C-alpha positions in Angstrom: 36.9 77.2 -28.1 40.4 75.5 -27.4 41.7 77.2 -31.0 39.9 80.4 -30.2 41.4 80.8 -26.8 44.8 80.2 -27.9 44.0 83.1 -30.5 43.3 85.4 -27.8 46.1 84.7 -25.6 48.8 85.0 -28.7 46.9 88.5 -29.5 47.4 89.5 -25.6 50.9 88.1 -25.6 52.2 89.3 -28.9 52.2 92.9 -28.1 55.1 94.6 -26.9 57.4 91.9 -27.6 61.1 93.2 -28.4 63.4 91.2 -30.7 66.8 90.0 -30.1 69.2 92.9 -31.4 72.7 92.5 -32.8 75.5 92.4 -30.0 79.1 91.2 -29.2 78.0 87.5 -29.2 75.4 84.7 -28.3 74.6 84.7 -24.3 72.1 83.5 -22.0 69.3 85.6 -20.1 66.6 84.4 -17.8 63.7 86.8 -17.3 60.5 86.5 -15.6 56.8 86.7 -17.4 55.6 90.4 -17.6 52.5 89.6 -19.1 49.8 87.2 -18.9 46.0 86.3 -19.9 44.4 82.8 -18.6 41.4 81.1 -19.9 39.6 81.7 -16.3 40.7 83.2 -12.8 39.3 83.0 -9.4 38.9 86.8 -9.4 40.0 90.1 -11.3 42.6 90.4 -8.2 43.3 88.0 -6.2 44.3 84.4 -7.8 44.4 86.8 -10.9 46.7 85.6 -14.1 48.5 89.0 -12.9 49.7 87.2 -10.1 51.9 84.6 -12.1 54.0 88.0 -12.8 57.2 88.7 -12.1 59.6 86.6 -9.7 58.1 84.4 -7.3 56.4 85.8 -4.0 54.7 82.6 -2.6 57.3 80.7 -0.5 55.5 78.0 0.8 53.1 75.5 0.2 49.3 77.1 0.7 46.4 78.7 -1.1 47.6 82.1 -1.7 46.1 85.0 -3.4 49.5 86.1 -4.9 49.5 83.0 -7.1 47.2 82.2 -10.3 44.1 80.1 -9.8 41.3 79.3 -12.2 37.5 80.1 -11.4 36.9 76.4 -11.0 38.6 73.0 -9.7 37.0 70.3 -12.7 38.1 71.8 -16.0 40.9 71.9 -18.4 42.3 75.6 -18.1 45.6 77.5 -19.8 47.6 80.3 -19.1 49.3 82.2 -21.3 52.5 84.6 -20.3 54.4 86.8 -22.3 58.0 88.1 -22.1 59.8 91.5 -22.9 62.6 90.1 -24.6 62.3 87.7 -27.6 64.7 84.6 -27.2 65.8 81.3 -28.7 64.5 79.5 -25.9 66.2 76.9 -23.8 64.3 76.3 -20.3 60.6 77.1 -18.9 60.7 77.1 -15.2 57.0 77.0 -13.6 56.8 77.8 -9.7 54.1 76.0 -8.5 52.9 76.6 -5.2 49.4 74.8 -4.8 48.7 71.0 -5.7 51.4 70.6 -8.5 50.8 68.1 -11.1 48.0 69.3 -13.3 50.2 70.4 -16.2 49.6 68.6 -19.3 51.7 70.4 -21.6 53.1 73.6 -22.5 53.8 75.3 -26.0 56.2 78.0 -26.9 54.6 81.2 -28.7 56.9 82.5 -31.8 57.8 85.6 -32.3 56.7 85.4 -36.0 53.3 85.2 -34.6 52.8 81.9 -35.9 51.1 78.7 -34.3 52.1 78.0 -31.2 54.7 75.1 -30.9 54.0 72.3 -28.8 56.6 70.8 -26.5 56.8 67.1 -26.4 57.0 65.3 -22.9 56.0 68.7 -21.1 53.7 67.1 -18.9 54.7 67.5 -15.0 55.1 63.8 -13.6 54.3 65.5 -10.0 56.1 68.4 -9.0 56.6 68.9 -5.3 55.1 71.7 -3.5 56.3 74.6 -3.5 58.3 73.3 -6.8 59.3 74.3 -10.1 58.8 72.5 -13.0 61.6 72.4 -15.2 61.5 72.3 -18.8 64.2 71.6 -21.1 63.7 72.6 -24.6 64.7 70.7 -27.2 67.1 72.5 -29.8 65.9 74.3 -33.4 63.0 76.4 -31.6 62.6 79.6 -33.4 62.5 82.9 -31.2 60.1 83.0 -28.9 58.1 85.7 -27.0 56.0 83.3 -24.7 54.6 80.5 -23.2 51.3 78.5 -23.1 50.6 76.1 -19.9 47.9 73.5 -20.1 46.5 72.2 -17.1 43.6 69.6 -16.5 42.3 70.0 -12.8 40.1 67.4 -13.1 42.2 64.7 -11.9 42.6 66.4 -8.2 39.3 68.1 -8.1 41.5 71.3 -6.7 43.6 74.1 -8.0 46.5 73.8 -9.4 48.4 77.5 -8.4 51.2 79.1 -10.6 53.1 81.9 -8.8 55.5 82.3 -11.9 56.8 81.5 -15.0 60.6 81.9 -15.9 62.0 81.9 -19.8 65.6 81.1 -20.4 67.2 81.4 -23.3 70.1 82.9 -25.9 70.3 86.0 -27.4 72.9 88.3 -29.0 74.5 90.7 -26.6 77.6 91.6 -24.5 79.0 88.7 -22.5 78.6 91.2 -19.3 74.9 90.9 -20.0 74.9 87.2 -19.5 73.2 85.5 -16.5 71.9 82.2 -14.7 68.3 81.0 -14.6 66.8 81.3 -11.3 67.6 77.7 -10.9 71.1 78.1 -11.5 71.7 80.9 -9.2 69.6 79.2 -6.6 67.5 81.8 -6.0 64.5 79.9 -4.2 65.7 77.2 -2.3 62.5 76.8 -0.8 61.1 75.3 -4.2 61.9 71.7 -4.5 63.0 71.0 -8.6 61.2 68.4 -10.9 63.3 68.4 -14.1 62.0 67.3 -17.3 64.7 65.6 -19.6 62.5 65.8 -23.0 63.4 62.2 -23.7 62.6 61.0 -27.1 59.2 59.3 -25.4 57.5 59.5 -22.6 57.1 56.3 -20.9 55.4 56.5 -17.3 53.1 59.6 -18.2 52.3 62.5 -15.9 51.5 61.8 -12.0 48.0 61.8 -11.3 48.5 64.7 -8.8 46.8 62.9 -6.0 47.9 63.3 -2.1 46.9 63.6 1.2 46.3 66.3 3.5 43.3 68.6 4.3 43.9 71.1 1.3 43.1 74.2 3.8 44.3 77.5 3.0 44.1 81.4 3.7 41.2 82.2 0.7 38.1 83.6 1.2 36.6 80.1 1.8 33.2 79.4 1.6 31.4 76.6 0.7 33.0 75.3 -2.5 35.2 78.2 -2.4 39.1 78.8 -2.3 40.4 77.6 1.0 37.8 74.6 1.1 38.4 71.3 1.7 39.9 69.2 -0.9 43.3 67.1 -1.9 46.5 68.8 -1.0 49.8 67.3 -2.5 52.2 69.7 -0.3 55.1 68.0 0.9 57.9 69.0 3.2 61.3 67.8 1.7 62.8 66.7 -1.6 61.9 63.1 -0.8 58.2 63.6 -0.6 56.6 62.7 -3.6 53.1 63.3 -5.6 51.3 61.3 -8.2 52.6 57.5 -8.8 55.0 56.0 -6.7 55.6 53.2 -9.5 53.7 51.8 -12.6 50.6 50.3 -11.5 49.4 47.5 -14.2 46.9 44.9 -14.3 47.8 42.3 -17.5 45.0 40.6 -19.2 45.7 37.2 -17.3 45.2 39.2 -14.0 49.0 39.6 -13.2 49.3 42.5 -11.1 52.4 45.0 -11.5 52.9 46.8 -8.4 55.5 49.6 -8.0 56.8 49.2 -11.4 59.8 50.7 -12.8 59.6 51.3 -16.9 62.0 51.1 -19.1 61.2 51.8 -22.8 62.9 51.0 -26.0 62.7 53.8 -28.4 61.8 53.5 -31.5 62.4 49.2 -31.7 62.4 48.2 -35.3 60.0 45.6 -36.8 60.4 42.2 -37.3 63.0 40.7 -35.2 62.3 38.7 -31.9 63.5 40.1 -28.7 63.8 38.3 -25.4 63.6 40.3 -21.9 64.6 38.6 -18.9 64.1 39.6 -15.5 66.3 38.3 -13.0 65.8 38.9 -9.6 68.9 39.6 -6.9 69.0 38.6 -3.1 65.4 36.9 -3.0 63.6 39.7 -5.1 60.8 38.3 -7.2 60.4 40.1 -10.4 57.0 40.3 -12.4 57.5 41.6 -16.0 55.6 43.2 -18.5 56.5 43.9 -21.9 54.0 46.7 -23.7 53.5 48.9 -27.3 52.0 52.4 -27.2 48.6 50.7 -27.8 49.1 48.8 -24.5 48.9 45.7 -26.1 51.0 43.4 -23.8 52.8 40.3 -22.6 53.3 39.4 -19.1 55.4 36.9 -16.9 55.7 36.0 -13.5 58.1 32.9 -13.0 59.7 31.2 -16.3 61.0 27.9 -16.2 63.5 29.3 -19.0 64.3 32.6 -17.2 65.2 30.2 -14.0 68.6 29.1 -15.6 69.6 32.7 -16.2 72.5 34.0 -13.6 75.2 36.7 -13.6 77.7 38.2 -12.5 78.6 42.1 -12.9 80.4 44.7 -11.0 77.8 46.2 -9.5 75.6 42.9 -8.7 78.4 40.6 -8.0 77.3 36.7 -8.4 73.5 36.4 -9.0 72.6 32.8 -8.8 69.6 31.0 -10.7 66.2 31.5 -9.1 62.6 30.3 -9.7 61.4 33.4 -9.3 62.6 35.1 -12.6 60.8 35.9 -15.4 60.8 36.5 -19.3 58.8 37.5 -22.4 59.7 36.7 -25.9 58.3 39.1 -28.0 58.1 40.6 -31.8 57.3 43.8 -33.0 54.8 43.0 -35.7 53.7 46.6 -36.6 55.6 46.8 -39.8 57.4 50.0 -38.5 59.7 51.2 -35.4 57.6 51.1 -32.4 58.4 52.0 -28.1 58.1 49.3 -26.1 58.0 49.6 -22.8 59.6 46.9 -20.3 57.7 47.2 -16.8 59.3 45.5 -13.6 57.8 45.4 -9.9 58.1 43.2 -7.3 55.6 40.4 -6.4 52.8 41.8 -4.4 54.6 45.5 -4.3 58.0 44.1 -2.4 61.1 46.3 -3.1 64.3 44.8 -4.0 66.9 45.2 -6.9 66.9 43.0 -10.3 68.7 42.8 -13.7 66.7 43.2 -16.7 68.3 41.6 -20.1 67.1 42.6 -23.5 68.4 39.9 -26.4 67.8 40.5 -30.1 69.6 43.7 -30.0 71.7 44.9 -33.5 73.6 47.8 -33.8 73.4 48.9 -37.7 75.0 51.5 -39.9 71.1 53.0 -39.6 70.8 53.5 -36.0 71.9 57.1 -36.1 73.0 58.0 -32.7 72.2 54.4 -31.6 69.3 52.2 -30.0 67.7 54.5 -27.5 67.0 53.2 -24.0 64.6 55.6 -22.1 64.3 55.1 -18.0 61.8 57.0 -16.2 63.4 58.3 -12.8 60.1 57.2 -10.4 60.1 57.8 -6.4 59.9 54.0 -6.7 63.5 54.0 -8.4 65.0 56.7 -6.5 64.2 55.4 -3.2 65.2 51.9 -4.0 69.0 53.0 -2.8 70.5 51.4 -6.4 72.5 53.4 -8.9 71.1 52.7 -12.3 73.9 51.2 -14.3 73.6 49.8 -18.2 76.0 47.3 -19.7 76.4 46.9 -23.5 77.9 43.7 -24.0 79.3 42.5 -27.5 77.8 39.2 -28.8 80.4 39.3 -31.6 84.0 39.9 -31.3 83.6 42.5 -34.3 81.5 45.1 -32.0 83.1 47.4 -29.9 80.4 48.7 -27.4 79.7 52.2 -26.6 76.8 53.3 -23.6 76.1 57.3 -24.4 74.1 59.3 -22.3 72.0 61.8 -24.1 69.0 64.1 -24.1 65.6 64.0 -26.1 67.7 65.1 -29.3 70.3 63.0 -28.7 72.6 65.5 -27.9 75.3 64.1 -25.7 75.0 65.1 -22.1 77.8 66.3 -19.9 78.2 66.8 -16.0 78.8 69.8 -14.1 82.5 70.1 -15.1 81.5 69.7 -18.6 83.0 66.2 -19.4 80.5 64.1 -21.5 78.6 60.9 -20.1 79.5 58.0 -22.0 81.3 54.7 -21.7 83.5 53.2 -24.2 85.7 50.2 -22.5 84.7 50.2 -19.1 87.1 50.1 -16.6 89.2 52.3 -18.9 89.3 55.7 -16.8 89.9 58.1 -20.0 87.4 56.6 -22.1 84.7 55.8 -19.5 82.6 58.8 -17.2 82.4 57.6 -13.8 83.0 54.5 -12.1 83.2 51.4 -14.4 85.4 48.3 -13.9 86.8 46.2 -16.8 84.1 43.4 -17.5 86.6 40.9 -18.4 85.7 38.4 -15.6 81.8 39.3 -15.8 78.9 37.4 -17.9 75.1 37.2 -18.2 73.0 34.0 -19.3 71.4 34.0 -22.5 69.1 31.9 -24.4 70.0 28.4 -25.0 71.6 27.9 -21.6 74.4 29.7 -23.1 76.7 32.2 -21.4 77.7 35.7 -22.7 81.4 36.6 -21.3 82.2 40.4 -21.1 85.1 41.7 -22.7 87.7 44.4 -22.3 85.6 46.3 -25.3 82.2 45.9 -23.7 80.7 49.4 -21.8 78.8 50.0 -18.4 77.6 53.4 -17.3 76.9 54.0 -14.2 74.5 57.1 -13.0 74.1 58.2 -9.7 70.9 60.2 -8.8 70.4 63.2 -7.2 67.9 63.3 -4.5 65.6 65.7 -6.6 66.0 63.6 -9.9 62.7 61.8 -9.6 60.4 62.6 -12.6 62.8 63.0 -15.1 64.4 60.3 -17.6 67.9 58.4 -18.0 68.4 58.2 -22.1 70.9 55.4 -22.6 72.1 54.8 -26.6 73.2 51.4 -27.2 76.0 52.1 -30.1 79.3 51.1 -31.6 82.8 52.7 -31.7 83.0 52.4 -35.8 81.5 49.0 -35.4 78.2 47.3 -36.0 76.8 43.7 -34.9 74.6 41.9 -32.1 74.6 43.1 -28.5 72.7 42.2 -25.2 71.3 45.1 -23.1 71.5 44.7 -19.4 70.2 47.1 -16.7 71.0 46.8 -13.3 67.7 48.7 -11.2 65.7 48.7 -8.2 62.4 49.2 -6.8 61.3 50.2 -3.6 57.7 49.5 -1.3 55.7 52.5 -1.1 56.2 54.7 1.9 
């Protein structure tokens, strides 16, 4: 059924697509959908697939007939949209106006008529209402003429309505024809923006889209019809969130983690032994879980060895030892690389700040861009008020530590001024983006009651968060400047109680 539906949608969307023409150079264009077909629609007019064409025209969070809605609320659905100009796609912007958060994935429809290309990490983590779910696409995609959006509304048993879809991409043309996306131009300020960084993995998953509200709307109503009661995920500002506040996890031993923060080590090498320690700051009592992709896990709350750990770092000051610190020692015995997620929450759901210290890391010549750590920007993290900071502290004198912020394809990220976001030698303003300080007087504890001092070649990267950055990922890579060796990765993070 799903394959037959896709073929139908592909045939519909591909008709009339215009290939890129030779021009003066490579330019960016942004275009609204000009053709649409859906797996179902509420009627052939109101809430039909055609209501997703063109620019947004529903400027509030409401059940509105000018947006597309499926026939029923408890099914998996899909809508395919086509565009007049084929482009090398770079971004998809999905404008949602009622109960956002049920998009499970998107695929790109290539110009050559081949199979749709799935885009990894394209599940909506919980967009505000009204909101735009902005998906940055990986490089290397072929010319595209359409987008397929997949939804699963059974998680909320209500309509997730889509008002418009924008495809941004590059093509040949005259420089005067280049244009910004609707987000870059700030055309629709009513819509809060949820960005997707397309990280190498997708720790934390997508939000469940649940929320509180009466679900009332302006539809034809009736028993079970549009406008009936249900869960409304509407919000009134950039800091009103849908979906999961933080990770909730129950360990096999009964340990419960609430409002957890997820930090995933992407493709951690097998065979090694690693030690993860969570150290609370100012009385915070951390609970720690280490999980693989199959949900095999180890948990800890209050460890006698972790109780000997202390630290002194630029963003924390002196952190004294505490009996509430947690620690897990683990090995990757899968025989290959594996994604390992470190989840830290507060005992009893409490909020506060903490350090995550990861021992056993090694930078080698086979690491390519480096060892990636992917931090999920949840509402709990954002509302903690703690600016996420990563530290790369060398164990051996021959290792010159570097931290970079990258996208899902390991491309170095840049700020709005075009400056690369990286740090080599903390405190050196010419070699370290943002705010940093020399680590010569810093230290963190490590195993066997040792202290690892910071050095002049160690790195720190401090990333301020925008108010609408929740739902995305910060991807840090730990590597060396033409050097290799052991290092300790340290992260200063925070979590907040759900409000």
